[in-house]
N, C-alpha and C positions, 0 to 999 in steps of 0.2 A: 594515588589515583582515585581510590574510593572516596576519600575526603573531598576531593575536588568535585566529584559527581554529586555528593550530598550537599555541598555548598551551592552548587547550581540549582539543585532542587529546592533547598530551603530559601535561597535568594528569590526564586520565582514565587514561592508561596507567600512570602512576607512583603512583597513589593506592591501589593495592592494599595491604592489610595482610596480613601473614603471622603467624599465631598458632600456638602449640604447646600441647598438653596432654599429660599423662602419666597413664596408667592403672597405678596401683600397687595390687596386690591382696595379701591375706593368705592364708595356707594354709587358713584356716577360712571363706573366702568373703566377706570384707569388702573394701571399696574405700576408699582414702584420698581424702577429700573435704575441701575448705577452705571456710570461710565468713568473709567480711569484712563482710557485711551480713545480709540475710535468707536468701539462697539458698546452697545447698551446690553447689560446683563442683569439678571435677577440678583439680589443680594445673596452672596454665598461665599463659601471658602472651604478649606480643608479641615477635617476633624483632627484635632491634635491628639497626641499620645495620651492615653488615660482619660479621654473625653468621649462620651457617647454622642451619637449623631444629633439627638434632640438638644442636648446641652450646647453643642456647637452651633446649631441653628438659632437657638435662643441668644447665644453670645453675639452672633453676627447681627441679628435683628436689633438687639439692644444697642449695639455700637452704632447702628445706622439711624435708629429712630428715637428710642426711649429706654432708659435704664430699667423700666418696669415691664417692658414688652415681653410677651410670651408667644409661643408658637402652638399651633394646633396639631392635627393629625398628619401622618405621612400621606401625601397624595400620590406620589410616584416613587417607585424604586427601580433604578436603572443599572443593570450590570453591563459595563462596557469592556469588551475584550480588547486587550492591547494587541497591537500589530507591530511587526518588525522591531522587536526589542522593547517596545513600550509596555509598561505595566498595565494590568487590568485595573479597573476602578469600579467602585460602587457609589452611586449617587442617590441621595435622598432629596426629595422635594417636599417641603413642609408647607402646610396651609398657615399663612400669617394672618388670616382673617380679613375683615373689612374695616376701613377707616372712613370717617366722614371728615373730609378736609377740602379746602379750596386752594391749598398750596399746590403749585405746579412744579416747582423745582427748588433745590437748595444745594449747598455744597457742604462737605464735611471733612473731617480729619485734616484740618489746616489747608484745605483746598486741594487735597490729593485726589478727590473724586467728586463727581457731580451726580446728583440724584434728581430724578424727575418722575412725576406720575404721568406715564405715557398712556394714551388711549389704547385699549386692547387691540383694536384694529391696526395700530401702527407698530405692534410688537412682533410682527412676523408670523402671526397666527393665520394660517390659510384656512379656507373653507373646508378642506379635506380633513382637518383636525389630525394631522399626522404628528408623529414624534412626541416629544415631551410636553409641548404646549397642549396638543390635543388630548394627551393622557391626563394632564392636570385638569383640563376643563371637563373631561368625562368623569374623573374622580369626584370633582365638585358637584356635578349634576346628579350622579348616582349615589353619592355618600359612601364611596368605597375607595380602595387604593388600586392603582394600576401598576402592573409589573412589566418592565421593558427589558429587552436584551438588545444592546446596541441601538437603542432608540426606537425599537420596533416592539409592538405589543406581543406578549407571550400568549399564545393561543392554548390555554389549558382546556382540554376537552371536558366533557361532563364528568363529574365526580360520582362514582358509584357509592352507595351507602355501604358502610362496613358490615361484614357479616357478624352476627351475634356469636360471641364466644363465651363459653362458660369459664368461670375462674377455676373450677375443679371439675373433674369428670364425675358423673353420677356414681354414687356409692350405694351398693346393695343394702337395702334396709333403712337408709336414711332419707330417701327422697320424700317420704311423707312428713318427716320432721321439719325439713327445710321448706316445705310448701312447693316443691317442684316435682 
């Protein structure tokens, strides 16, 4: 009975998936999107076992564009809580930088997917800048990273400065020697 309980606990702990996506923009305001079905999505995928998120993002971007391609900083970190038996997931959105290209579309992987540089306005970004897109644009503008939970910004209140702590309590007769 106890083993079954632990199995359920450990199963829930280790069922989290880690995904990565890369935001690659052009100098004229387009975004690289991939389509393998009906929906356009940013280049991305799952982080494989033994692989860190940055390496996974680099692998995906290189498979899409160029074997020498590299990714920049993390723009968005999103923790998505699973519902009704689905596992939780952690998603990283990396900055893929800007390209100067006149290419509008291409296919890859033997025709398995279609890629297009889509105008930002056509990518489903609304003026309210909500969700992951809004967070990514905010992170780019501010030069920071935005943390989300279930696609909503985490409102971290003001951070108080830590109180000064001494490494050692003051010792009688030594305070003059140490200059304190």
